[in-house]
C-alpha positions as CSV (number, residue, x, y, z in Angstrom):
1,M,136.1,70.6,221.5
2,K,133.5,68.7,223.5
3,F,129.9,67.7,222.6
4,S,127.1,66.6,224.8
5,N,124.1,66.8,222.5
6,V,125.2,65.2,219.2
7,A,124.4,61.7,218.0
8,I,125.7,59.8,214.9
9,E,122.3,58.4,214.0
10,S,123.2,56.5,210.8
11,I,126.3,55.6,208.7
12,A,126.3,54.1,205.2
13,Y,128.7,53.6,202.3
14,A,128.7,52.8,198.6
15,L,131.4,50.9,196.7
16,P,132.1,50.7,193.0
17,N,131.7,47.3,191.3
18,E,135.0,47.4,189.4
19,V,137.9,45.8,191.4
20,W,141.6,46.3,190.7
21,T,143.8,44.0,192.8
22,S,147.4,45.1,193.5
23,A,148.4,42.3,191.2
24,D,146.3,43.9,188.5
25,V,148.1,47.2,189.0
26,E,151.5,45.5,188.8
27,A,150.5,43.7,185.6
28,K,149.8,47.1,184.0
29,L,153.3,48.1,185.1
30,A,155.0,44.9,184.0
31,P,157.5,46.7,181.6
32,V,158.5,49.1,184.4
33,Y,158.9,46.3,186.9
34,E,161.1,44.4,184.5
35,R,163.2,47.4,183.5
36,L,163.8,48.4,187.2
37,R,164.0,44.8,188.4
38,L,161.2,45.3,191.0
39,P,159.9,42.2,192.7
40,E,156.3,41.2,191.9
41,G,154.0,41.4,195.0
42,R,155.9,44.5,196.2
43,L,152.8,46.7,196.2
44,E,150.6,44.5,198.4
45,L,153.5,43.6,200.6
46,M,154.4,47.2,201.4
47,T,150.9,48.6,201.7
48,G,148.8,45.7,202.8
49,I,146.3,46.6,200.1
50,R,144.9,43.6,198.3
51,E,142.5,45.6,196.1
52,R,141.0,48.9,195.4
53,R,137.8,49.8,193.5
54,F,136.9,52.4,190.9
55,W,133.9,54.1,189.4
56,P,133.9,54.7,185.7
57,A,136.4,57.4,184.9
58,D,133.7,60.0,184.0
59,T,131.8,59.6,187.3
60,P,131.4,63.0,189.0
61,A,132.2,63.3,192.7
62,S,128.6,64.4,193.3
63,V,127.2,61.1,191.8
64,A,129.4,59.0,194.1
65,S,128.6,61.2,197.1
66,A,124.9,60.9,196.4
67,K,125.1,57.1,196.2
68,A,126.3,57.1,199.8
69,G,123.7,59.7,200.6
70,E,120.9,57.5,199.3
71,A,122.2,54.6,201.2
72,V,122.2,56.5,204.5
73,L,118.8,58.0,203.8
74,A,117.5,54.5,203.4
75,K,118.7,53.7,206.9
76,T,117.8,56.8,208.9
77,Q,114.5,57.3,210.6
78,F,114.4,60.9,209.2
79,N,112.7,62.0,206.0
80,R,114.6,64.0,203.3
81,E,112.8,67.2,204.2
82,D,114.0,66.9,207.8
83,I,117.7,67.4,206.8
84,D,118.8,70.9,207.9
85,L,122.4,70.8,206.5
86,L,124.2,68.9,203.7
87,V,128.0,68.9,203.5
88,H,129.9,67.4,200.7
89,S,133.3,66.7,202.3
90,A,135.4,64.9,199.7
91,V,138.8,65.7,198.0
92,C,137.1,65.3,194.6
93,R,134.6,67.9,193.4
94,D,132.7,68.3,190.2
95,R,134.2,71.8,189.4
96,L,135.4,74.9,191.2
97,E,132.0,76.5,191.1
98,P,129.3,75.9,192.2
99,A,129.7,73.9,195.4
100,T,129.6,70.1,194.7
101,A,127.0,70.0,197.5
102,S,124.6,71.8,195.2
103,Y,124.7,68.8,192.8
104,V,124.4,66.3,195.6
105,H,121.5,68.2,197.0
106,G,119.7,68.0,193.7
107,L,120.4,64.3,193.2
108,L,119.1,63.5,196.7
109,G,116.0,65.7,196.3
110,L,116.5,67.5,199.6
111,S,114.4,70.4,200.8
112,G,114.9,74.0,199.7
113,G,115.4,74.8,203.3
114,T,118.5,72.7,203.6
115,Q,121.8,74.6,204.0
116,I,124.6,73.3,201.7
117,F,128.3,73.8,201.4
118,D,131.6,71.9,200.7
119,V,134.3,71.1,203.2
120,S,137.6,69.9,201.7
121,N,140.7,69.1,203.7
122,A,142.5,66.1,202.1
123,C,141.8,62.9,204.1
124,L,140.3,64.8,207.0
125,G,137.3,66.3,205.1
126,V,134.6,63.9,206.6
127,L,135.9,64.3,210.2
128,N,136.1,68.1,209.7
129,A,132.5,68.2,208.4
130,M,131.3,66.1,211.3
131,V,132.9,68.5,213.8
132,V,131.4,71.6,212.0
133,A,127.9,70.0,211.8
134,G,128.2,68.8,215.3
135,S,129.0,72.3,216.5
136,M,126.0,73.6,214.7
137,I,123.8,71.0,216.3
138,E,125.4,71.6,219.7
139,S,124.7,75.3,219.5
140,G,121.1,74.8,218.4
141,Q,121.5,76.2,214.9
142,I,120.3,73.0,213.3
143,E,118.9,69.6,214.4
144,R,120.0,67.2,211.6
145,A,122.9,67.1,209.2
146,L,123.8,64.9,206.3
147,I,127.6,64.5,205.7
148,C,128.5,63.0,202.3
149,S,131.8,62.2,200.6
150,G,132.4,60.6,197.2
151,E,135.8,60.0,195.8
152,N,137.0,58.7,192.4
153,G,140.8,58.3,192.3
154,R,140.7,56.5,188.9
155,P,141.8,59.5,186.8
156,L,144.8,60.0,189.1
157,V,145.8,56.4,189.1
158,E,145.4,56.0,185.3
159,N,147.6,59.1,184.7
160,T,150.2,57.7,187.2
161,L,150.3,54.4,185.3
162,Q,151.1,56.4,182.1
163,Q,153.7,58.6,183.8
164,L,155.5,55.5,185.2
165,Q,156.1,54.3,181.6
166,N,158.7,57.1,181.2
167,P,161.9,55.2,180.4
168,E,164.0,57.9,182.2
169,L,162.5,57.1,185.6
170,T,164.8,55.3,188.1
171,R,164.1,53.4,191.3
172,K,164.7,56.7,193.1
173,T,162.7,59.0,191.0
174,I,159.7,56.6,190.9
175,K,159.2,56.8,194.7
176,P,157.1,60.0,194.8
177,Y,154.5,58.2,192.6
178,F,154.2,55.1,194.8
179,A,151.5,56.4,197.1
180,N,149.3,57.1,194.1
181,L,149.0,53.3,193.5
182,T,147.2,53.0,196.9
183,I,144.4,55.3,195.8
184,G,140.9,53.9,195.1
185,A,137.3,55.1,195.0
186,G,134.3,54.9,197.2
187,A,131.7,57.0,199.1
188,V,130.5,57.3,202.7
189,A,127.7,59.3,204.4
190,A,126.5,59.9,207.9
191,V,123.5,61.5,209.5
192,L,124.2,63.5,212.7
193,C,121.4,64.9,214.8
194,R,120.4,66.3,218.2
195,R,120.9,63.5,220.7
196,D,117.3,63.3,221.9
197,L,116.1,62.7,218.3
198,A,118.2,59.6,217.9
199,P,117.7,56.1,219.2
200,V,119.3,55.5,222.6
201,S,121.7,53.0,221.0
202,S,123.1,55.5,218.6
203,L,126.8,56.5,218.6
204,Q,127.6,59.9,220.1
205,L,130.0,62.5,219.0
206,R,131.7,63.4,222.3
207,A,134.8,65.3,221.5
208,A,137.4,66.3,218.9
209,V,141.1,67.1,219.3
210,V,143.1,69.0,216.8
211,E,146.9,69.2,216.3
212,T,148.2,71.2,213.3
213,A,151.7,70.8,211.9
214,T,151.8,72.7,208.6
215,S,155.6,72.4,208.4
216,H,154.9,69.0,206.7
217,N,152.6,70.4,204.0
218,E,155.0,69.7,201.2
219,L,155.1,65.9,201.9
220,C,152.0,65.1,199.8
221,Q,150.9,67.5,197.1
222,G,148.3,67.0,194.4
223,D,147.3,69.3,191.6
224,S,146.1,69.3,188.0
225,A,148.7,68.7,185.3
226,G,147.2,69.9,182.1
227,D,144.0,67.8,181.5
228,A,145.2,65.2,184.1
229,L,145.8,64.9,187.8
230,E,149.1,64.5,189.5
231,M,150.2,63.7,193.1
232,L,153.7,63.5,194.5
233,T,154.3,62.1,198.0
234,D,157.4,61.6,200.1
235,S,156.0,58.4,201.6
236,E,159.1,57.7,203.8
237,E,159.1,61.1,205.5
238,L,155.3,61.1,205.8
239,L,155.5,58.0,207.9
240,V,157.6,59.7,210.5
241,A,156.3,63.3,210.3
């Protein structure tokens, strides 16, 4: 996929205030570390993650997404009524129906003429949304698009911390939960537009390349577990897949 007429006019992000260091996470797992004789500092050493941030547990994805949306709207040269397309592109969503983009649209006060929809594809959602929006700009269907993504991994991490207290877990059976402890929260947004509408110094979306290997789709799987969220990951295989 190649693009010749698409600019990334503005990018912005929003971060939660609450910080959990990797040491904080390990402190919450102190009984587990002691029982399994796991060395302190293991989490940061193996992942390189010093800290992650979280919104309050009851923060909807739309609210996080809109925070980044407001941040990028404060930077862009365009007005809210200029936005032709809004895409919410996070893993997290408010509910199955309606589209989370409908809530983000309302929170941002966008025009009734703005198209809205969700794009969800694990960690690739934002990139996929940029390609979709870029294709619509390139073809002349729209002139400006707002891509928003807001994630809150706190419910997953808190449920994982509870699950890891299970005294029957071993060093081996604890492994599928390890990747959950790298999860955090945050939000990002970008405004894409027709190239001639953006400042000359703006970044450009020039091309996209896709390779699909669905034979690995069992290596990281997340789902609801009753009233909670659960994710199981084969981290070792994922690194070499």
